[in-house]
VMD Tcl script that builds the backbone (N, CA, C; Angstrom):
set m [mol new atoms 186]
animate dup $m
set s [atomselect $m all]
$s set {name element resname resid chain x y z} {
  {N N MET 1 A -124.022 28.035 70.584}
  {CA C MET 1 A -124.650 26.713 71.560}
  {C C MET 1 A -125.822 27.196 72.022}
  {N N SER 2 A -126.620 26.239 72.321}
  {CA C SER 2 A -127.757 26.501 73.205}
  {C C SER 2 A -127.585 27.004 74.523}
  {N N ARG 3 A -128.458 27.851 75.179}
  {CA C ARG 3 A -128.304 28.210 76.323}
  {C C ARG 3 A -128.047 27.219 77.388}
  {N N GLU 4 A -129.133 26.107 77.335}
  {CA C GLU 4 A -128.761 25.043 78.255}
  {C C GLU 4 A -127.658 24.434 78.145}
  {N N LEU 5 A -127.125 23.943 77.156}
  {CA C LEU 5 A -125.677 23.658 76.808}
  {C C LEU 5 A -124.383 24.510 77.692}
  {N N MET 6 A -124.734 25.888 77.466}
  {CA C MET 6 A -123.524 26.683 77.802}
  {C C MET 6 A -123.931 26.587 79.451}
  {N N GLU 7 A -124.888 26.751 79.913}
  {CA C GLU 7 A -125.248 26.644 81.279}
  {C C GLU 7 A -124.590 25.473 82.040}
  {N N THR 8 A -124.761 24.229 81.256}
  {CA C THR 8 A -124.182 23.179 81.626}
  {C C THR 8 A -122.685 23.219 81.647}
  {N N LEU 9 A -122.035 23.672 80.775}
  {CA C LEU 9 A -120.662 23.896 80.603}
  {C C LEU 9 A -120.126 24.712 81.584}
  {N N GLU 10 A -120.733 25.763 81.995}
  {CA C GLU 10 A -120.456 26.744 82.963}
  {C C GLU 10 A -120.520 26.090 84.471}
  {N N LYS 11 A -121.385 25.152 84.550}
  {CA C LYS 11 A -121.776 24.708 85.831}
  {C C LYS 11 A -120.367 23.600 86.047}
  {N N LEU 12 A -120.046 22.934 84.966}
  {CA C LEU 12 A -118.599 21.938 84.918}
  {C C LEU 12 A -117.410 22.802 85.433}
  {N N GLU 13 A -117.379 24.052 84.788}
  {CA C GLU 13 A -116.303 24.813 85.117}
  {C C GLU 13 A -116.163 25.157 86.655}
  {N N LEU 14 A -117.459 25.530 87.260}
  {CA C LEU 14 A -117.437 25.726 88.459}
  {C C LEU 14 A -117.005 24.629 89.366}
  {N N VAL 15 A -117.577 23.445 89.103}
  {CA C VAL 15 A -117.391 22.101 89.805}
  {C C VAL 15 A -115.803 22.026 89.918}
  {N N ILE 16 A -115.151 22.210 88.497}
  {CA C ILE 16 A -113.841 22.149 88.366}
  {C C ILE 16 A -112.934 22.886 89.150}
  {N N SER 17 A -113.446 24.024 89.020}
  {CA C SER 17 A -112.820 24.963 89.746}
  {C C SER 17 A -112.703 24.703 91.548}
  {N N ASN 18 A -114.092 24.444 92.226}
  {CA C ASN 18 A -114.225 24.311 93.418}
  {C C ASN 18 A -113.301 22.794 93.736}
  {N N LEU 19 A -113.134 22.128 92.742}
  {CA C LEU 19 A -112.388 20.615 92.781}
  {C C LEU 19 A -110.836 21.193 93.253}
  {N N TYR 20 A -110.333 22.092 92.398}
  {CA C TYR 20 A -109.045 22.608 92.334}
  {C C TYR 20 A -108.864 23.335 93.547}
  {N N ASP 21 A -109.701 23.990 94.000}
  {CA C ASP 21 A -109.590 24.677 95.331}
  {C C ASP 21 A -109.465 23.653 96.475}
  {N N LEU 22 A -110.255 22.806 96.446}
  {CA C LEU 22 A -109.989 21.521 97.492}
  {C C LEU 22 A -108.665 20.934 97.527}
  {N N ASP 23 A -108.440 20.780 96.290}
  {CA C ASP 23 A -106.866 20.023 96.171}
  {C C ASP 23 A -105.814 20.908 96.500}
  {N N GLY 24 A -105.850 22.147 96.474}
  {CA C GLY 24 A -104.787 23.125 96.931}
  {C C GLY 24 A -104.858 23.586 98.314}
  {N N ARG 25 A -105.811 23.228 99.059}
  {CA C ARG 25 A -105.977 23.678 100.357}
  {C C ARG 25 A -104.798 23.250 101.347}
  {N N ALA 26 A -104.235 23.868 102.036}
  {CA C ALA 26 A -103.140 23.673 103.094}
  {C C ALA 26 A -103.364 22.576 103.927}
  {N N GLY 27 A -102.779 21.872 104.339}
  {CA C GLY 27 A -102.916 20.821 105.348}
  {C C GLY 27 A -103.428 19.363 104.861}
  {N N ILE 28 A -103.745 19.391 103.585}
  {CA C ILE 28 A -104.401 17.938 103.148}
  {C C ILE 28 A -103.020 17.224 102.788}
  {N N THR 29 A -102.995 16.099 103.594}
  {CA C THR 29 A -101.733 15.132 103.558}
  {C C THR 29 A -102.112 13.971 103.045}
  {N N ASP 30 A -103.493 13.447 103.302}
  {CA C ASP 30 A -103.548 12.226 103.166}
  {C C ASP 30 A -103.679 11.924 101.386}
  {N N LYS 31 A -102.741 11.127 101.014}
  {CA C LYS 31 A -102.203 10.901 99.665}
  {C C LYS 31 A -103.871 10.062 99.136}
  {N N HIS 32 A -104.630 9.225 99.895}
  {CA C HIS 32 A -105.888 8.937 99.220}
  {C C HIS 32 A -106.736 9.971 98.738}
  {N N TYR 33 A -107.132 10.565 99.901}
  {CA C TYR 33 A -107.943 11.786 99.675}
  {C C TYR 33 A -107.462 12.746 98.363}
  {N N LEU 34 A -106.233 12.905 98.321}
  {CA C LEU 34 A -105.882 14.005 96.953}
  {C C LEU 34 A -106.142 12.926 95.746}
  {N N GLU 35 A -105.661 11.807 95.804}
  {CA C GLU 35 A -106.165 11.147 94.663}
  {C C GLU 35 A -107.535 10.887 94.419}
  {N N GLU 36 A -108.440 10.948 95.265}
  {CA C GLU 36 A -109.843 10.991 95.136}
  {C C GLU 36 A -110.225 12.318 94.336}
  {N N ILE 37 A -109.589 13.498 94.866}
  {CA C ILE 37 A -109.827 14.639 94.261}
  {C C ILE 37 A -109.486 14.907 93.024}
  {N N GLN 38 A -108.217 14.481 92.730}
  {CA C GLN 38 A -107.691 14.207 91.245}
  {C C GLN 38 A -108.417 13.462 90.286}
  {N N SER 39 A -108.987 12.567 90.935}
  {CA C SER 39 A -109.652 11.715 90.115}
  {C C SER 39 A -111.182 12.397 89.737}
  {N N SER 40 A -111.547 13.137 90.593}
  {CA C SER 40 A -112.967 13.695 90.206}
  {C C SER 40 A -112.919 14.873 89.558}
  {N N ILE 41 A -111.707 15.598 89.454}
  {CA C ILE 41 A -111.292 16.522 88.424}
  {C C ILE 41 A -110.998 16.022 87.213}
  {N N ASP 42 A -110.326 14.946 86.924}
  {CA C ASP 42 A -110.168 14.136 85.760}
  {C C ASP 42 A -111.550 13.650 85.224}
  {N N ASN 43 A -112.464 13.128 85.681}
  {CA C ASN 43 A -113.767 12.863 85.304}
  {C C ASN 43 A -114.742 13.845 84.838}
  {N N VAL 44 A -114.587 14.890 85.765}
  {CA C VAL 44 A -115.576 16.095 85.365}
  {C C VAL 44 A -114.640 16.735 84.102}
  {N N LEU 45 A -113.456 16.885 83.822}
  {CA C LEU 45 A -112.892 17.401 82.324}
  {C C LEU 45 A -113.169 16.443 81.627}
  {N N LYS 46 A -113.363 15.115 81.636}
  {CA C LYS 46 A -113.470 14.286 80.739}
  {C C LYS 46 A -115.027 14.629 80.049}
  {N N VAL 47 A -115.915 14.551 80.807}
  {CA C VAL 47 A -117.266 14.768 80.442}
  {C C VAL 47 A -117.296 16.042 79.808}
  {N N LYS 48 A -116.515 17.158 80.215}
  {CA C LYS 48 A -116.696 18.697 79.654}
  {C C LYS 48 A -116.113 18.388 78.278}
  {N N TRP 49 A -115.020 17.517 78.106}
  {CA C TRP 49 A -114.359 17.590 76.851}
  {C C TRP 49 A -115.107 16.835 75.822}
  {N N GLU 50 A -115.909 15.567 76.118}
  {CA C GLU 50 A -116.893 14.787 75.422}
  {C C GLU 50 A -117.909 15.723 74.823}
  {N N VAL 51 A -118.575 16.498 75.850}
  {CA C VAL 51 A -119.632 17.580 75.447}
  {C C VAL 51 A -118.865 18.357 74.172}
  {N N GLU 52 A -117.850 18.841 74.229}
  {CA C GLU 52 A -117.234 19.841 73.603}
  {C C GLU 52 A -117.116 19.104 72.371}
  {N N ASP 53 A -116.383 18.045 72.228}
  {CA C ASP 53 A -116.160 17.317 71.191}
  {C C ASP 53 A -117.581 17.167 70.299}
  {N N LYS 54 A -118.688 16.544 70.884}
  {CA C LYS 54 A -119.864 16.061 70.169}
  {C C LYS 54 A -120.433 17.367 69.753}
  {N N LEU 55 A -120.135 18.455 70.501}
  {CA C LEU 55 A -120.568 19.877 69.675}
  {C C LEU 55 A -119.987 20.075 68.729}
  {N N ASP 56 A -118.628 20.068 68.516}
  {CA C ASP 56 A -117.777 20.247 67.507}
  {C C ASP 56 A -118.099 19.210 66.287}
  {N N ASP 57 A -118.310 18.082 66.437}
  {CA C ASP 57 A -118.635 17.038 65.374}
  {C C ASP 57 A -120.031 17.427 64.890}
  {N N ALA 58 A -121.042 18.107 65.469}
  {CA C ALA 58 A -122.391 18.516 65.031}
  {C C ALA 58 A -122.109 19.780 64.293}
  {N N GLY 59 A -120.885 20.265 64.031}
  {CA C GLY 59 A -120.629 21.283 63.130}
  {C C GLY 59 A -120.484 22.526 63.924}
  {N N GLY 60 A -119.692 22.442 65.229}
  {CA C GLY 60 A -119.391 23.614 66.069}
  {C C GLY 60 A -120.498 23.846 67.109}
  {N N TRP 61 A -120.214 25.346 67.624}
  {CA C TRP 61 A -121.272 25.489 68.408}
  {C C TRP 61 A -122.481 25.716 68.152}
  {N N ILE 62 A -123.415 25.249 68.729}
  {CA C ILE 62 A -124.957 25.445 68.412}
  {C C ILE 62 A -125.483 26.604 68.727}
}
mol reanalyze $m
mol bondsrecalc $m
mol representation Tube
mol addrep $m
């Protein structure tokens, strides 16, 4: 995989990790807020999986 793509995927992983940390903080009880965090996590994961799928379709890791 090219270094640029690898760095992008690593950044996505960091964003996902940070969102999970927000989601798991004690004291957050606002349902709407928790739904927004989960939606953000889902959107980031979707982009990550799409990038990985496109790389696989192109013959694996570049």
